[in-house]
C-alpha positions as CSV (number, residue, x, y, z in Angstrom):
1,M,138.9,-76.5,36.6
2,H,141.5,-74.1,35.5
3,D,140.3,-70.6,35.3
4,D,141.2,-67.0,35.7
5,D,138.9,-65.3,38.1
6,M,139.3,-61.8,36.7
7,T,138.1,-60.8,33.3
8,G,140.9,-59.4,31.3
9,D,141.0,-56.3,29.2
10,Y,137.6,-56.6,27.7
11,G,135.5,-57.6,30.7
12,T,133.3,-60.5,31.3
13,A,132.0,-62.4,28.3
14,G,128.3,-62.1,27.4
15,E,125.9,-64.9,28.0
16,D,126.0,-66.0,24.3
17,D,129.8,-66.0,24.0
18,T,130.1,-69.8,24.3
19,L,133.7,-69.9,23.1
20,S,135.0,-66.8,24.8
21,A,138.0,-67.6,27.1
22,Y,136.9,-64.9,29.5
23,P,134.5,-65.9,32.3
24,Q,130.8,-65.3,31.7
25,N,128.4,-63.7,34.2
26,G,127.5,-66.0,37.0
27,E,130.1,-68.6,36.0
28,R,132.6,-68.1,38.8
29,D,130.6,-70.0,41.4
30,V,130.7,-73.1,39.2
31,E,134.4,-72.5,38.4
32,K,135.2,-72.5,42.1
33,T,133.6,-75.9,42.5
34,L,135.8,-77.4,39.7
35,R,139.1,-75.7,40.6
36,P,141.9,-78.1,41.6
37,R,143.2,-77.7,45.1
38,R,146.8,-79.1,44.7
39,L,149.5,-79.3,42.0
40,A,148.9,-83.1,41.8
41,E,145.3,-82.4,40.8
42,F,146.2,-79.8,38.2
43,V,145.9,-81.2,34.6
44,G,148.2,-80.0,31.9
45,Q,151.0,-77.4,31.9
46,P,153.6,-80.1,32.8
47,R,156.6,-77.8,32.4
48,V,155.1,-75.1,34.6
49,R,154.0,-77.6,37.2
50,E,157.4,-79.2,37.4
51,Q,159.1,-75.8,37.7
52,L,156.7,-74.6,40.4
53,E,157.1,-77.9,42.4
54,L,160.9,-77.2,42.6
55,V,160.4,-73.5,43.5
56,L,157.9,-74.3,46.3
57,E,159.7,-77.3,47.7
58,S,163.0,-75.4,47.8
59,A,161.3,-72.6,49.7
60,R,159.7,-75.0,52.1
61,R,163.0,-76.7,52.9
62,R,164.7,-73.3,53.5
63,G,161.8,-72.1,55.6
64,V,161.3,-68.8,53.6
65,P,158.7,-67.5,51.3
66,P,159.3,-68.5,47.6
67,D,160.4,-66.0,45.0
68,H,157.6,-63.9,43.4
69,V,155.8,-65.7,40.6
70,L,154.6,-64.3,37.3
71,L,152.1,-66.4,35.4
72,S,151.7,-65.4,31.8
73,G,149.4,-66.6,29.0
74,P,146.0,-66.3,27.3
75,P,142.8,-66.3,29.5
76,G,141.2,-69.5,30.7
77,L,144.3,-71.6,31.0
78,G,144.5,-71.8,34.8
79,K,146.5,-68.8,36.2
80,T,144.1,-68.1,39.0
81,S,143.9,-71.8,39.9
82,L,147.7,-72.0,40.1
83,A,147.9,-68.9,42.3
84,M,145.4,-70.5,44.7
85,I,147.3,-73.8,44.5
86,I,150.6,-72.0,45.4
87,A,149.0,-70.7,48.6
88,A,147.5,-74.1,49.4
89,E,150.9,-75.8,48.9
90,L,152.5,-73.3,51.2
91,D,149.7,-73.6,53.8
92,A,149.4,-69.8,53.5
93,A,146.5,-67.4,53.2
94,I,145.9,-65.7,49.9
95,R,144.7,-62.2,49.2
96,I,143.2,-61.6,45.7
97,T,142.9,-58.4,43.8
98,S,143.4,-57.1,40.2
99,G,145.5,-54.5,38.4
100,P,142.6,-52.2,37.5
101,A,141.5,-52.2,41.2
102,L,144.8,-50.7,42.3
103,E,144.3,-47.2,41.1
104,R,146.2,-45.4,43.9
105,A,149.3,-46.3,45.9
106,G,147.3,-46.1,49.1
107,D,145.1,-48.9,47.9
108,L,148.1,-51.2,47.6
109,A,149.7,-49.9,50.8
110,A,146.6,-50.8,52.8
111,M,146.6,-54.3,51.3
112,L,150.3,-54.9,51.9
113,S,150.2,-53.7,55.5
114,N,147.6,-56.3,56.3
115,L,149.6,-59.3,55.0
116,A,150.9,-61.8,57.5
117,E,154.3,-63.4,57.1
118,G,154.3,-66.0,54.3
119,D,151.0,-64.8,52.8
120,V,150.4,-64.9,49.1
121,L,149.2,-61.7,47.3
122,F,147.6,-62.5,43.9
123,I,147.2,-59.6,41.4
124,D,145.4,-60.6,38.2
125,E,145.9,-58.6,35.0
126,I,148.9,-57.1,36.8
127,H,149.9,-55.2,33.6
128,R,147.0,-52.9,34.2
129,I,148.1,-51.7,37.6
130,A,148.3,-47.9,38.0
131,R,151.8,-46.4,37.8
132,P,151.9,-45.0,41.4
133,A,150.9,-48.4,42.8
134,E,153.4,-50.2,40.5
135,E,156.3,-48.0,41.8
136,M,155.3,-48.8,45.4
137,L,155.3,-52.5,44.5
138,Y,158.9,-52.4,43.4
139,L,160.1,-51.6,46.9
140,A,157.7,-54.0,48.5
141,M,158.8,-56.9,46.3
142,E,162.5,-56.2,46.9
143,D,162.8,-54.9,50.5
144,F,159.5,-55.8,52.0
145,R,158.7,-52.2,52.9
146,V,156.7,-49.3,51.5
147,D,157.1,-45.6,51.8
148,V,153.9,-43.9,52.9
149,V,153.6,-40.2,52.0
150,V,151.9,-38.2,54.8
151,G,150.7,-34.7,54.0
152,K,150.7,-32.7,50.8
153,G,152.9,-30.1,49.2
154,P,156.2,-28.9,50.7
155,G,155.3,-30.3,54.1
156,A,154.8,-33.8,52.9
157,T,156.9,-36.5,54.5
158,S,157.7,-40.0,53.6
159,I,157.4,-42.6,56.3
160,P,158.9,-46.1,55.7
161,L,156.6,-48.9,56.7
162,E,157.9,-52.4,57.1
163,I,155.7,-55.2,55.8
164,A,155.8,-59.0,56.4
165,P,157.7,-61.1,53.9
166,F,155.2,-62.3,51.3
167,T,155.0,-63.9,47.9
168,L,153.5,-62.0,45.0
169,V,151.8,-64.0,42.3
170,G,151.0,-61.9,39.3
171,A,149.0,-63.0,36.3
172,T,148.9,-61.4,32.9
173,T,147.4,-62.1,29.5
174,R,149.8,-59.5,28.0
175,S,153.3,-60.1,29.2
176,G,154.6,-57.6,26.6
177,A,152.6,-54.8,28.4
178,L,154.5,-55.3,31.6
179,T,157.2,-52.7,32.3
180,G,160.7,-54.0,32.4
181,P,161.4,-53.0,36.1
182,L,158.3,-54.9,37.2
183,R,159.0,-58.0,35.1
184,D,162.6,-58.2,36.4
185,R,161.5,-58.4,40.0
186,F,159.8,-61.7,39.6
187,G,162.0,-64.6,40.4
188,F,160.0,-67.2,38.4
189,T,158.0,-66.7,35.3
190,G,155.6,-69.5,34.1
191,Q,154.4,-69.3,30.5
192,M,151.0,-71.0,30.2
193,E,150.4,-72.9,26.9
194,F,147.2,-74.0,25.2
195,Y,146.2,-77.5,26.1
196,A,146.4,-80.7,24.0
197,D,143.1,-82.4,23.2
198,S,144.2,-85.4,25.5
199,E,144.7,-83.0,28.4
200,L,141.3,-81.3,27.8
201,D,139.7,-84.7,27.8
202,Q,141.0,-85.3,31.3
203,V,139.7,-81.8,32.3
204,V,136.2,-82.7,30.9
205,K,136.1,-86.1,32.6
206,R,137.2,-84.6,36.0
207,A,134.6,-81.9,35.7
208,A,131.9,-84.4,34.7
209,E,132.7,-86.5,37.8
210,I,132.5,-83.5,40.2
211,L,129.2,-82.3,38.7
212,G,127.7,-85.8,38.6
213,I,127.3,-85.9,34.8
214,G,127.3,-89.3,33.0
215,I,129.5,-89.1,30.0
216,D,131.0,-91.5,27.5
217,P,134.7,-91.4,26.5
218,A,133.7,-90.5,22.9
219,G,131.5,-87.6,24.2
220,S,134.3,-86.2,26.4
221,A,136.8,-86.5,23.6
222,E,134.5,-84.6,21.2
223,I,134.0,-81.8,23.7
224,A,137.7,-81.6,24.3
225,R,138.5,-81.4,20.5
226,R,136.2,-78.4,20.0
227,S,137.4,-76.4,23.1
228,R,140.1,-74.4,21.4
229,G,142.8,-75.6,23.7
230,T,141.2,-73.9,26.7
231,P,140.0,-75.6,29.9
232,R,137.4,-72.8,30.7
233,I,135.8,-73.4,27.3
234,A,135.9,-77.1,27.7
235,N,134.0,-76.9,31.1
236,R,131.5,-74.5,29.6
237,L,130.8,-76.7,26.7
238,L,130.4,-79.6,29.0
239,R,127.6,-77.8,30.9
240,R,125.8,-76.8,27.7
241,V,126.0,-80.4,26.4
242,R,124.6,-81.5,29.8
243,D,121.7,-79.2,29.4
244,Y,120.9,-80.6,26.0
245,A,121.3,-84.2,27.2
246,E,118.9,-83.6,30.1
247,V,116.2,-81.9,28.0
248,R,116.4,-83.8,24.7
249,A,118.0,-87.1,25.5
250,D,118.3,-89.5,28.5
251,G,120.7,-87.3,30.4
252,R,123.9,-89.1,29.4
253,I,126.4,-87.4,27.2
254,T,127.3,-89.6,24.2
255,L,129.1,-88.8,20.9
256,D,125.8,-88.3,19.1
257,V,124.3,-86.1,21.9
258,T,127.5,-84.0,22.0
259,R,127.4,-83.4,18.2
260,A,123.7,-82.5,18.3
261,A,124.2,-80.2,21.3
262,L,127.1,-78.3,19.8
263,A,125.3,-77.9,16.6
264,V,122.5,-76.1,18.5
265,Y,125.1,-73.8,20.1
266,D,126.8,-73.1,16.7
267,V,130.1,-74.7,17.6
268,D,131.4,-76.5,14.5
269,E,133.8,-79.4,14.0
270,L,136.9,-77.2,14.4
271,G,135.6,-75.3,17.4
272,L,134.5,-72.2,15.4
273,D,131.4,-70.3,16.5
274,R,129.1,-68.0,14.6
275,L,131.3,-64.9,14.9
276,D,134.4,-66.8,13.8
277,R,132.6,-68.0,10.7
278,A,131.2,-64.6,10.1
279,V,134.7,-63.1,10.1
280,L,136.0,-65.7,7.7
281,T,132.9,-65.4,5.4
282,A,133.3,-61.6,5.3
283,L,137.0,-61.9,4.6
284,V,136.5,-64.4,1.8
285,Q,133.3,-63.3,0.2
286,S,133.3,-59.6,0.7
287,F,137.0,-58.9,0.4
288,G,138.2,-61.7,-1.8
289,G,140.3,-63.2,0.9
290,G,142.1,-60.0,1.9
291,P,144.2,-58.2,2.8
292,V,141.8,-56.1,4.8
293,G,142.2,-54.0,8.0
294,V,140.7,-55.3,11.2
295,S,138.5,-52.2,11.6
296,T,136.9,-52.7,8.2
297,L,136.5,-56.4,9.0
298,A,134.8,-55.6,12.3
299,V,132.3,-53.3,10.6
300,A,131.5,-56.0,8.1
301,V,130.5,-58.4,10.9
302,G,128.9,-55.8,13.2
303,E,131.4,-56.2,16.1
304,E,133.9,-54.0,17.8
305,P,137.5,-54.2,16.4
306,A,138.7,-55.3,19.9
307,T,136.4,-58.2,19.9
308,V,137.5,-59.4,16.5
309,E,141.2,-58.9,17.4
310,E,141.1,-60.3,20.9
311,V,138.5,-63.1,20.8
312,C,138.4,-64.4,17.2
313,E,141.8,-63.8,15.6
314,P,144.0,-65.7,18.0
315,Y,142.3,-69.0,17.4
316,L,141.8,-68.4,13.7
317,V,145.6,-67.7,13.4
318,R,146.4,-70.8,15.5
319,A,144.0,-72.9,13.3
320,G,145.9,-71.7,10.2
321,M,142.9,-70.0,8.7
322,L,144.0,-66.4,9.0
323,A,147.3,-64.6,8.7
324,R,148.1,-61.1,10.0
325,T,150.2,-59.0,7.6
326,P,151.2,-55.3,7.7
327,R,148.7,-54.7,4.9
328,G,145.8,-56.4,6.8
329,R,144.2,-59.8,7.4
330,V,144.4,-62.6,4.8
331,A,142.4,-65.8,4.6
332,T,144.4,-69.0,3.9
333,A,143.3,-71.8,1.7
334,T,142.2,-73.7,4.8
335,A,139.7,-70.9,5.5
336,W,138.2,-71.1,2.0
337,E,138.0,-74.9,2.3
338,H,136.3,-74.8,5.7
339,L,133.6,-72.6,4.3
340,G,133.1,-75.1,1.5
341,L,134.6,-72.8,-1.2
342,R,137.2,-73.4,-3.8
343,P,140.3,-71.3,-2.9
344,P,142.0,-69.2,-5.6
345,E,145.5,-70.2,-6.5
346,N,147.1,-67.5,-4.5
347,A,144.9,-68.0,-1.4
348,G,146.9,-67.5,1.8
349,R,150.2,-67.1,0.0
350,V,151.8,-64.6,2.3
351,D,155.4,-63.6,2.3
352,Q,156.5,-65.1,5.6
353,S,159.0,-62.3,6.2
354,A,156.0,-59.9,6.0
355,L,153.9,-61.5,8.7
356,S,153.2,-59.3,11.7
357,D,152.3,-60.1,15.3
């Protein structure tokens, strides 16, 4: 499986967030079982895989640690898996931490001083690292040394500490939040993209084989199609459909079983869940299709604005159902039609030059 061990800016998903790209409570043990061990086993991301193969093979032939690697992209696409694969391909040990865990420079200094030559240090959500630790990281990445401050006040002294050459692998769901000096110190940046249905189909079949789940090709294809381009979601839906198949069918996942199971879990034909549809329904029925601010929209569906903005909106925008504009969110004609409603003539007609990020 491709997964990101840490949780991102809004923590671990709740147990009922079936289509959240963030890991749910108790999910990481299963994810470790499904995680690929080598680049050859990693499904999808062909461009990033090819680039990484060149970076790693070149470093192996020269007998030096490869350049520092930054992996950027939405949650659930495989950044943690790739970090572990990098270490495995280099036959190196890996140390794992996260940006929020590095609150003080001393935390980072202790971790760096314990690295052996060639080790891989993985920092997830690296854009959330505290500023003192980030400034220490600059020197460590460039010169493989850190300056440890001993004492306080006028009597404080800085002692340079040499550290073993290592490779830093940073992962971020918000590359724009990285400071320029930190971003510039990475020798290679891999941009992770959402998966095609055919790639997710391979992910589902591989996971089913590892977990010993009987699944028909049509069943795996249906799960892949509703997984919002995200391997973590595909693997989670596979487990939920397996539960349904074991309790209400003969244990094998077929197309009919898949459709019946996903109906129980409120995952519709386009991969929208209850909250997605609630957002669209409120936007269309309560606000006439918009524009409306995200805070107002969140109040209408009883959720936090961050949840609507970070969990729902990215997929609704990708699916062509919602547009972000400076004046607020606007429902497109596709959204009206998905809800079984007749769109007004001006539905979703947004001046393209006025669209915001």
